[in-house]
Biotite code that builds the C-alpha atoms (Angstrom):
import biotite.structure as struc

atoms = struc.array([
    struc.Atom([0.000, 0.000, 0.000], chain_id="A", res_id=1, res_name="UNK", atom_name="CA", element="C"),
    struc.Atom([1.612, 3.271, -1.140], chain_id="A", res_id=2, res_name="UNK", atom_name="CA", element="C"),
    struc.Atom([-0.892, 5.753, 0.305], chain_id="A", res_id=3, res_name="UNK", atom_name="CA", element="C"),
    struc.Atom([-1.006, 6.126, 4.062], chain_id="A", res_id=4, res_name="UNK", atom_name="CA", element="C"),
    struc.Atom([-4.618, 6.545, 5.222], chain_id="A", res_id=5, res_name="UNK", atom_name="CA", element="C"),
    struc.Atom([-5.700, 9.368, 7.502], chain_id="A", res_id=6, res_name="UNK", atom_name="CA", element="C"),
    struc.Atom([-5.610, 8.010, 11.039], chain_id="A", res_id=7, res_name="UNK", atom_name="CA", element="C"),
    struc.Atom([-7.569, 9.750, 13.818], chain_id="A", res_id=8, res_name="UNK", atom_name="CA", element="C"),
    struc.Atom([-6.057, 10.466, 17.237], chain_id="A", res_id=9, res_name="UNK", atom_name="CA", element="C"),
    struc.Atom([-7.983, 7.574, 18.769], chain_id="A", res_id=10, res_name="UNK", atom_name="CA", element="C"),
    struc.Atom([-6.859, 5.240, 15.972], chain_id="A", res_id=11, res_name="UNK", atom_name="CA", element="C"),
    struc.Atom([-3.252, 6.339, 16.583], chain_id="A", res_id=12, res_name="UNK", atom_name="CA", element="C"),
    struc.Atom([-3.546, 5.044, 20.144], chain_id="A", res_id=13, res_name="UNK", atom_name="CA", element="C"),
    struc.Atom([-4.628, 1.640, 18.845], chain_id="A", res_id=14, res_name="UNK", atom_name="CA", element="C"),
    struc.Atom([-1.831, 1.627, 16.258], chain_id="A", res_id=15, res_name="UNK", atom_name="CA", element="C"),
    struc.Atom([0.761, 2.477, 18.925], chain_id="A", res_id=16, res_name="UNK", atom_name="CA", element="C"),
    struc.Atom([-0.301, -0.592, 20.899], chain_id="A", res_id=17, res_name="UNK", atom_name="CA", element="C"),
    struc.Atom([-0.128, -2.846, 17.846], chain_id="A", res_id=18, res_name="UNK", atom_name="CA", element="C"),
    struc.Atom([3.256, -1.405, 16.787], chain_id="A", res_id=19, res_name="UNK", atom_name="CA", element="C"),
    struc.Atom([4.627, -2.021, 20.282], chain_id="A", res_id=20, res_name="UNK", atom_name="CA", element="C"),
    struc.Atom([3.869, -5.742, 20.056], chain_id="A", res_id=21, res_name="UNK", atom_name="CA", element="C"),
    struc.Atom([6.407, -8.021, 18.402], chain_id="A", res_id=22, res_name="UNK", atom_name="CA", element="C"),
    struc.Atom([3.670, -10.451, 17.360], chain_id="A", res_id=23, res_name="UNK", atom_name="CA", element="C"),
    struc.Atom([0.038, -10.136, 16.238], chain_id="A", res_id=24, res_name="UNK", atom_name="CA", element="C"),
    struc.Atom([-2.409, -9.415, 19.054], chain_id="A", res_id=25, res_name="UNK", atom_name="CA", element="C"),
    struc.Atom([-6.078, -9.927, 19.741], chain_id="A", res_id=26, res_name="UNK", atom_name="CA", element="C"),
    struc.Atom([-8.700, -7.227, 20.219], chain_id="A", res_id=27, res_name="UNK", atom_name="CA", element="C"),
    struc.Atom([-8.840, -8.125, 23.921], chain_id="A", res_id=28, res_name="UNK", atom_name="CA", element="C"),
    struc.Atom([-5.081, -7.599, 24.249], chain_id="A", res_id=29, res_name="UNK", atom_name="CA", element="C"),
    struc.Atom([-5.452, -4.177, 22.655], chain_id="A", res_id=30, res_name="UNK", atom_name="CA", element="C"),
    struc.Atom([-8.369, -3.336, 24.978], chain_id="A", res_id=31, res_name="UNK", atom_name="CA", element="C"),
    struc.Atom([-6.300, -4.392, 28.013], chain_id="A", res_id=32, res_name="UNK", atom_name="CA", element="C"),
    struc.Atom([-3.281, -2.350, 26.910], chain_id="A", res_id=33, res_name="UNK", atom_name="CA", element="C"),
    struc.Atom([-5.435, 0.769, 26.393], chain_id="A", res_id=34, res_name="UNK", atom_name="CA", element="C"),
    struc.Atom([-7.118, 0.374, 29.780], chain_id="A", res_id=35, res_name="UNK", atom_name="CA", element="C"),
    struc.Atom([-4.081, 1.809, 31.580], chain_id="A", res_id=36, res_name="UNK", atom_name="CA", element="C"),
    struc.Atom([-4.603, 5.284, 30.068], chain_id="A", res_id=37, res_name="UNK", atom_name="CA", element="C"),
    struc.Atom([-8.103, 5.425, 28.597], chain_id="A", res_id=38, res_name="UNK", atom_name="CA", element="C"),
    struc.Atom([-11.620, 4.680, 29.699], chain_id="A", res_id=39, res_name="UNK", atom_name="CA", element="C"),
    struc.Atom([-12.764, 3.423, 26.304], chain_id="A", res_id=40, res_name="UNK", atom_name="CA", element="C"),
    struc.Atom([-15.221, 0.570, 26.346], chain_id="A", res_id=41, res_name="UNK", atom_name="CA", element="C"),
    struc.Atom([-14.250, -2.665, 24.562], chain_id="A", res_id=42, res_name="UNK", atom_name="CA", element="C"),
    struc.Atom([-16.813, -1.991, 21.813], chain_id="A", res_id=43, res_name="UNK", atom_name="CA", element="C"),
    struc.Atom([-15.246, 1.418, 21.150], chain_id="A", res_id=44, res_name="UNK", atom_name="CA", element="C"),
    struc.Atom([-11.814, -0.169, 20.747], chain_id="A", res_id=45, res_name="UNK", atom_name="CA", element="C"),
    struc.Atom([-13.222, -2.881, 18.486], chain_id="A", res_id=46, res_name="UNK", atom_name="CA", element="C"),
    struc.Atom([-14.849, -0.187, 16.326], chain_id="A", res_id=47, res_name="UNK", atom_name="CA", element="C"),
    struc.Atom([-11.477, 1.582, 16.030], chain_id="A", res_id=48, res_name="UNK", atom_name="CA", element="C"),
    struc.Atom([-9.831, -1.722, 15.060], chain_id="A", res_id=49, res_name="UNK", atom_name="CA", element="C"),
    struc.Atom([-12.492, -2.322, 12.399], chain_id="A", res_id=50, res_name="UNK", atom_name="CA", element="C"),
    struc.Atom([-11.922, 1.169, 10.966], chain_id="A", res_id=51, res_name="UNK", atom_name="CA", element="C"),
    struc.Atom([-8.165, 0.572, 10.841], chain_id="A", res_id=52, res_name="UNK", atom_name="CA", element="C"),
    struc.Atom([-8.702, -2.719, 9.012], chain_id="A", res_id=53, res_name="UNK", atom_name="CA", element="C"),
    struc.Atom([-11.005, -0.999, 6.488], chain_id="A", res_id=54, res_name="UNK", atom_name="CA", element="C"),
    struc.Atom([-8.437, 1.767, 5.979], chain_id="A", res_id=55, res_name="UNK", atom_name="CA", element="C"),
    struc.Atom([-5.711, -0.787, 5.327], chain_id="A", res_id=56, res_name="UNK", atom_name="CA", element="C"),
    struc.Atom([-3.622, 0.148, 8.373], chain_id="A", res_id=57, res_name="UNK", atom_name="CA", element="C"),
    struc.Atom([-4.230, -3.176, 10.160], chain_id="A", res_id=58, res_name="UNK", atom_name="CA", element="C"),
    struc.Atom([-4.417, -6.684, 8.815], chain_id="A", res_id=59, res_name="UNK", atom_name="CA", element="C"),
    struc.Atom([-5.759, -9.766, 10.553], chain_id="A", res_id=60, res_name="UNK", atom_name="CA", element="C"),
    struc.Atom([-5.859, -13.489, 10.438], chain_id="A", res_id=61, res_name="UNK", atom_name="CA", element="C"),
    struc.Atom([-8.457, -15.739, 12.019], chain_id="A", res_id=62, res_name="UNK", atom_name="CA", element="C"),
    struc.Atom([-7.519, -18.813, 14.024], chain_id="A", res_id=63, res_name="UNK", atom_name="CA", element="C"),
    struc.Atom([-10.232, -20.807, 15.754], chain_id="A", res_id=64, res_name="UNK", atom_name="CA", element="C"),
    struc.Atom([-12.607, -17.843, 15.828], chain_id="A", res_id=65, res_name="UNK", atom_name="CA", element="C"),
    struc.Atom([-9.949, -15.544, 17.291], chain_id="A", res_id=66, res_name="UNK", atom_name="CA", element="C"),
    struc.Atom([-8.803, -12.572, 15.222], chain_id="A", res_id=67, res_name="UNK", atom_name="CA", element="C"),
    struc.Atom([-5.111, -11.683, 15.383], chain_id="A", res_id=68, res_name="UNK", atom_name="CA", element="C"),
    struc.Atom([-4.284, -8.127, 14.308], chain_id="A", res_id=69, res_name="UNK", atom_name="CA", element="C"),
    struc.Atom([-0.976, -6.845, 12.940], chain_id="A", res_id=70, res_name="UNK", atom_name="CA", element="C"),
    struc.Atom([0.170, -3.578, 11.332], chain_id="A", res_id=71, res_name="UNK", atom_name="CA", element="C"),
    struc.Atom([0.222, -3.273, 7.557], chain_id="A", res_id=72, res_name="UNK", atom_name="CA", element="C"),
    struc.Atom([2.074, 0.046, 7.815], chain_id="A", res_id=73, res_name="UNK", atom_name="CA", element="C"),
    struc.Atom([5.219, 0.837, 9.757], chain_id="A", res_id=74, res_name="UNK", atom_name="CA", element="C"),
    struc.Atom([5.118, 3.407, 12.510], chain_id="A", res_id=75, res_name="UNK", atom_name="CA", element="C"),
    struc.Atom([7.835, 5.383, 10.744], chain_id="A", res_id=76, res_name="UNK", atom_name="CA", element="C"),
    struc.Atom([5.852, 5.530, 7.490], chain_id="A", res_id=77, res_name="UNK", atom_name="CA", element="C"),
    struc.Atom([2.775, 6.807, 9.344], chain_id="A", res_id=78, res_name="UNK", atom_name="CA", element="C"),
    struc.Atom([4.771, 9.399, 11.279], chain_id="A", res_id=79, res_name="UNK", atom_name="CA", element="C"),
    struc.Atom([6.388, 10.675, 8.088], chain_id="A", res_id=80, res_name="UNK", atom_name="CA", element="C"),
    struc.Atom([3.017, 10.936, 6.356], chain_id="A", res_id=81, res_name="UNK", atom_name="CA", element="C"),
    struc.Atom([1.435, 12.715, 9.310], chain_id="A", res_id=82, res_name="UNK", atom_name="CA", element="C"),
    struc.Atom([4.381, 15.126, 9.541], chain_id="A", res_id=83, res_name="UNK", atom_name="CA", element="C"),
    struc.Atom([4.122, 16.004, 5.839], chain_id="A", res_id=84, res_name="UNK", atom_name="CA", element="C"),
    struc.Atom([0.382, 16.513, 6.192], chain_id="A", res_id=85, res_name="UNK", atom_name="CA", element="C"),
    struc.Atom([0.858, 18.792, 9.209], chain_id="A", res_id=86, res_name="UNK", atom_name="CA", element="C"),
    struc.Atom([3.564, 20.899, 7.530], chain_id="A", res_id=87, res_name="UNK", atom_name="CA", element="C"),
    struc.Atom([1.455, 21.229, 4.385], chain_id="A", res_id=88, res_name="UNK", atom_name="CA", element="C"),
    struc.Atom([-1.737, 22.076, 6.274], chain_id="A", res_id=89, res_name="UNK", atom_name="CA", element="C"),
    struc.Atom([-0.286, 24.492, 8.840], chain_id="A", res_id=90, res_name="UNK", atom_name="CA", element="C"),
    struc.Atom([2.780, 25.955, 7.100], chain_id="A", res_id=91, res_name="UNK", atom_name="CA", element="C"),
    struc.Atom([1.841, 25.634, 3.444], chain_id="A", res_id=92, res_name="UNK", atom_name="CA", element="C"),
    struc.Atom([4.475, 22.939, 2.988], chain_id="A", res_id=93, res_name="UNK", atom_name="CA", element="C"),
    struc.Atom([7.367, 25.185, 4.082], chain_id="A", res_id=94, res_name="UNK", atom_name="CA", element="C"),
    struc.Atom([9.765, 23.594, 6.556], chain_id="A", res_id=95, res_name="UNK", atom_name="CA", element="C"),
    struc.Atom([11.663, 26.733, 7.614], chain_id="A", res_id=96, res_name="UNK", atom_name="CA", element="C"),
    struc.Atom([8.713, 28.547, 9.281], chain_id="A", res_id=97, res_name="UNK", atom_name="CA", element="C"),
    struc.Atom([7.781, 25.320, 11.065], chain_id="A", res_id=98, res_name="UNK", atom_name="CA", element="C"),
    struc.Atom([11.307, 24.917, 12.428], chain_id="A", res_id=99, res_name="UNK", atom_name="CA", element="C"),
    struc.Atom([11.545, 28.591, 13.417], chain_id="A", res_id=100, res_name="UNK", atom_name="CA", element="C"),
    struc.Atom([8.212, 28.386, 15.265], chain_id="A", res_id=101, res_name="UNK", atom_name="CA", element="C"),
    struc.Atom([9.253, 25.198, 17.008], chain_id="A", res_id=102, res_name="UNK", atom_name="CA", element="C"),
    struc.Atom([12.653, 26.552, 18.031], chain_id="A", res_id=103, res_name="UNK", atom_name="CA", element="C"),
    struc.Atom([11.166, 29.799, 19.335], chain_id="A", res_id=104, res_name="UNK", atom_name="CA", element="C"),
    struc.Atom([8.481, 28.066, 21.378], chain_id="A", res_id=105, res_name="UNK", atom_name="CA", element="C"),
    struc.Atom([10.260, 25.036, 22.832], chain_id="A", res_id=106, res_name="UNK", atom_name="CA", element="C"),
    struc.Atom([12.979, 24.730, 25.452], chain_id="A", res_id=107, res_name="UNK", atom_name="CA", element="C"),
    struc.Atom([15.760, 22.545, 24.100], chain_id="A", res_id=108, res_name="UNK", atom_name="CA", element="C"),
    struc.Atom([18.510, 20.921, 26.095], chain_id="A", res_id=109, res_name="UNK", atom_name="CA", element="C"),
    struc.Atom([22.134, 21.395, 25.062], chain_id="A", res_id=110, res_name="UNK", atom_name="CA", element="C"),
    struc.Atom([22.139, 17.775, 23.840], chain_id="A", res_id=111, res_name="UNK", atom_name="CA", element="C"),
    struc.Atom([19.064, 18.364, 21.675], chain_id="A", res_id=112, res_name="UNK", atom_name="CA", element="C"),
    struc.Atom([20.644, 21.466, 20.156], chain_id="A", res_id=113, res_name="UNK", atom_name="CA", element="C"),
    struc.Atom([23.834, 19.548, 19.381], chain_id="A", res_id=114, res_name="UNK", atom_name="CA", element="C"),
    struc.Atom([21.814, 16.742, 17.782], chain_id="A", res_id=115, res_name="UNK", atom_name="CA", element="C"),
    struc.Atom([19.968, 19.245, 15.595], chain_id="A", res_id=116, res_name="UNK", atom_name="CA", element="C"),
    struc.Atom([23.260, 20.833, 14.559], chain_id="A", res_id=117, res_name="UNK", atom_name="CA", element="C"),
    struc.Atom([24.652, 17.421, 13.672], chain_id="A", res_id=118, res_name="UNK", atom_name="CA", element="C"),
    struc.Atom([21.607, 16.565, 11.576], chain_id="A", res_id=119, res_name="UNK", atom_name="CA", element="C"),
    struc.Atom([21.814, 19.888, 9.707], chain_id="A", res_id=120, res_name="UNK", atom_name="CA", element="C"),
    struc.Atom([25.537, 19.398, 9.072], chain_id="A", res_id=121, res_name="UNK", atom_name="CA", element="C"),
    struc.Atom([24.882, 15.967, 7.583], chain_id="A", res_id=122, res_name="UNK", atom_name="CA", element="C"),
    struc.Atom([22.365, 17.513, 5.190], chain_id="A", res_id=123, res_name="UNK", atom_name="CA", element="C"),
    struc.Atom([24.980, 19.808, 3.561], chain_id="A", res_id=124, res_name="UNK", atom_name="CA", element="C"),
])
């Protein structure tokens, strides 16, 4: 799949759980993992899973009436797509104003500044 589908904030939470697993997981495992930081009902989570399957972000296989879900897209691919969408939507696709805004608004540690310098130097 070349196009990355639009994933809602709630769907991102489901995807993060699935990405964190090394093996396919069941809907109940996803529900249990989300329980620690959300109050979503199991049916809500199952609806999100169904949407992600329809969008092509999750795949599944059935074994003895149990559905095992796994990501069809990498986390990195989704992050890159979401970043491009954000920059395009908010900054008209221009990276410089986004970086300037970020750097003016955020407190960065010395280590973070050095890492950014290193990345920019590598881009030359």
